[in-house]
C-alpha positions in Angstrom: -16.9 -23.4 -2.3 -13.9 -23.5 0.1 -13.3 -23.1 3.8 -12.3 -19.5 4.4 -10.8 -20.0 7.9 -8.8 -23.2 7.2 -7.5 -21.7 3.9 -6.2 -18.6 5.8 -4.7 -20.7 8.6 -2.9 -23.1 6.2 -1.4 -20.2 4.2 -0.1 -18.6 7.4 1.4 -21.8 8.8 2.9 -22.7 5.4 4.8 -19.4 5.5 5.7 -19.8 9.2 4.1 -16.6 10.2 2.7 -15.7 13.6 -0.4 -13.7 14.3 1.4 -10.9 16.2 3.7 -10.4 13.1 0.7 -10.2 10.8 -1.1 -7.9 13.2 1.8 -5.4 12.9 1.7 -5.8 9.1 -2.0 -5.6 8.5 -2.9 -3.3 11.4 -5.6 -5.8 12.4 -5.7 -7.0 15.9 -4.7 -10.6 16.5 -8.0 -11.6 18.1 -9.8 -10.5 14.8 -7.3 -12.5 12.7 -7.9 -15.5 14.9 -11.7 -15.0 14.5 -11.3 -15.0 10.7 -9.4 -18.3 10.8 -12.1 -19.8 13.1 -14.9 -18.3 11.0 -16.3 -16.6 14.1 -17.4 -13.6 12.1 -19.9 -12.6 14.8 -17.0 -11.4 16.9 -16.2 -8.6 14.5 -18.1 -5.4 14.7 -20.1 -5.6 11.4 -20.1 -7.4 8.0 -18.3 -4.4 6.5 -15.4 -4.9 8.8 -15.4 -8.7 8.1 -15.0 -8.0 4.3 -12.3 -5.4 4.8 -10.3 -7.6 7.2 -10.7 -10.7 4.9 -9.4 -8.8 1.9 -6.4 -7.3 3.8 -5.5 -10.6 5.6 -5.7 -12.7 2.4 -3.6 -10.1 0.4 -1.0 -10.1 3.2 -0.7 -13.9 2.8 -0.2 -13.6 -0.9 -3.8 -14.8 -1.6 -6.5 -13.3 -3.7 -8.5 -11.2 -1.3 -11.5 -10.6 -3.5 -12.1 -14.4 -3.7 -12.5 -14.6 0.1 -14.9 -11.6 0.1 -17.0 -13.2 -2.6 -17.1 -16.5 -0.7 -18.1 -14.7 2.5 -20.9 -12.9 0.7 -22.3 -16.0 -0.9 -22.3 -18.0 2.4 -23.0 -15.5 5.1 -24.8 -12.5 3.6 -28.4 -13.5 3.1 -30.0 -10.1 2.3 -29.2 -6.5 1.5 -27.6 -4.5 4.3 -29.7 -2.0 6.1 -29.5 1.4 4.4 -30.0 4.4 6.8 -33.2 6.3 6.1 -32.8 9.9 5.0 -34.3 12.4 7.4 -37.6 13.9 6.4 -37.4 17.0 4.2 -39.1 19.8 6.0 -40.6 22.7 4.1 -38.5 25.8 4.6 -40.3 28.7 6.2 -40.4 31.9 4.1 -38.0 34.5 5.4 -39.2 38.0 6.1 -38.5 40.6 3.4 -36.0 42.4 5.6 -33.8 39.4 6.0 -33.8 38.8 2.3 -32.7 42.4 1.5 -30.0 42.2 4.2 -28.7 38.9 2.8 -28.6 40.3 -0.7 -26.6 43.3 0.4 -24.1 41.1 2.2 -23.6 39.0 -1.0 -23.0 42.2 -3.0 -20.5 43.5 -0.4 -18.5 40.2 -0.4 -18.4 40.2 -4.2 -17.1 43.8 -4.3 -14.4 42.9 -1.8 -13.4 39.9 -3.9 -13.1 42.1 -7.0 -10.9 44.7 -5.3 -8.7 42.0 -3.9 -8.3 40.4 -7.3 -7.3 43.7 -8.8 -4.7 44.3 -6.1 -3.2 40.9 -6.7 -3.1 41.4 -10.5 -1.5 44.9 -10.1 1.2 43.5 -7.8 1.9 40.5 -10.0 2.2 42.3 -13.4 3.8 45.4 -12.0 6.7 43.5 -10.5 7.2 41.1 -13.4 9.8 43.3 -14.9 12.0 43.0 -11.9 12.2 39.4 -10.9 13.9 38.7 -7.6 17.4 37.5 -7.7 17.9 34.3 -5.9 20.4 34.6 -3.1 22.5 31.9 -1.5 20.1 31.8 1.5 17.2 30.8 -0.7 19.1 28.4 -3.0 20.7 26.4 -0.2 17.4 25.1 1.3 16.2 24.0 -2.2 19.5 22.1 -2.8 19.1 20.5 0.7 15.5 19.5 -0.1 16.5 17.9 -3.4 19.3 16.0 -1.6 16.8 14.8 1.0 14.5 13.6 -1.7 17.3 11.6 -3.3 18.1 10.1 0.1 14.5 9.1 0.7 14.0 7.4 -2.7 12.4 4.0 -2.3 14.8 1.0 -2.0 14.5 -2.8 -2.0 14.4 -4.2 1.5 14.0 -7.9 1.0 14.0 -11.0 3.3 13.9 -14.4 1.6 12.9 -17.5 3.6 13.3 -21.1 2.4 9.9 -22.2 3.9 9.1 -25.3 1.9 12.5 -26.7 1.0 16.0 -25.7 -0.3 16.6 -23.5 -3.3 19.7 -22.4 -5.1 20.0 -18.6 -5.6 22.1 -16.1 -7.4 21.3 -12.4 -6.7 22.7 -9.5 -8.6 22.3 -5.7 -8.2 20.3 -4.0 -11.0 20.1 -6.8 -13.6 21.6 -10.0 -14.9 24.8 -8.2 -15.7 25.1 -6.5 -12.3 27.4 -7.2 -9.5 26.9 -10.5 -7.7 25.6 -10.1 -4.2 24.9 -13.7 -3.3 25.4 -17.2 -4.8 24.5 -20.4 -2.9 21.8 -22.7 -1.7 19.3 -21.3 0.8 18.5 -24.3 3.0 15.0 -24.9 4.4 14.2 -22.9 7.5 16.9 -20.3 6.9 16.6 -16.6 5.9 18.5 -14.3 3.6 18.0 -10.6 4.5 18.7 -7.8 2.1 17.4 -5.1 4.5 20.4 -3.6 6.1 23.1 -1.3 4.9 25.1 -1.5 2.6 22.6 -3.9 0.9 20.1 -1.2 -0.1 19.2 -1.3 -3.8 16.5 0.1 -6.0 16.4 -3.1 -8.1 17.6 -6.8 -7.8 17.8 -9.6 -10.2 17.4 -13.1 -8.8 17.8 -16.6 -10.4 16.1 -19.3 -8.2 16.1 -23.0 -8.9 12.9 -23.6 -6.9 11.0 -20.4 -6.3 8.0 -22.2 -5.0 10.0 -23.1 -1.9 10.6 -19.4 -1.1 8.6 -16.8 0.8 9.5 -13.2 0.3 8.9 -10.2 2.6 9.4 -7.0 0.5 9.6 -3.7 2.4 7.6 -5.2 5.3 4.9 -7.0 3.3 4.7 -10.7 2.3 4.8 -11.1 -1.5 4.0 -14.0 -3.7 7.0 -15.2 -5.7 6.1 -16.2 -9.3 6.9 -19.7 -10.3 5.5 -23.3 -10.1 8.5 -25.4 -9.3 10.6 -24.6 -12.4 13.7 -22.4 -12.2 12.9 -18.7 -12.7 14.6 -15.4 -13.2 13.0 -12.6 -11.2 13.2 -8.8 -11.0 12.6 -7.2 -7.6 11.7 -3.5 -7.2 10.6 -1.6 -4.1 7.0 -2.4 -5.1 6.7 -5.8 -6.7 8.4 -9.2 -7.6 7.9 -10.3 -11.2 9.4 -12.6 -13.7 12.4 -11.1 -15.6 11.8 -10.5 -19.3 13.5 -13.0 -21.6 17.0 -12.1 -22.7 17.2 -10.3 -26.1 
């Protein structure tokens, strides 16, 4: 058993995060985040909202959201939630014979129309297969522009490192351990190192950190937990995750 609210508050303060910043990240209003930290769960609309907010808030702080949901269930949920009753099934009244005949003819008419439509489509498709249309410059240019736009919109690494708990020496390279060096030095406590502006837009970064436990990372707008327990680590950063780098071959 642990204190849900105090644990959330300590994790937020340890990372030097404010409630408005977390509201923008989690899309949960600050007054509800404050209610979670104060364990005033009755201020939230329903237990379902409490569980969802707990999971999202804990995940945003780099914690295990499901553990907080389980703790809330064990301490505050005493019985099964009310299940809405199904409406009474009423017996259908038999339709008059005339209505049944009319409905049957309507079904047959719709089926006949569908068959004719399918035959027309098939005749058009197979009749024109011998003369495929020749792509013109007007049709090929939009496709090329769309592909160029997709390449431009490919996900990139937007990273902000903060020395929250102490200093840490860093070396950051583009791509991997043999890539071009983008930063080498000691990030002092309370300072930030942003990689979120042009021309520092990468699809992959390699980081060597002397004390990764002192760092807090915000990756593409979300706070991410940095692997490591006080020992020097080599990390790989992609647009979606931060993980330990595989050992060198």
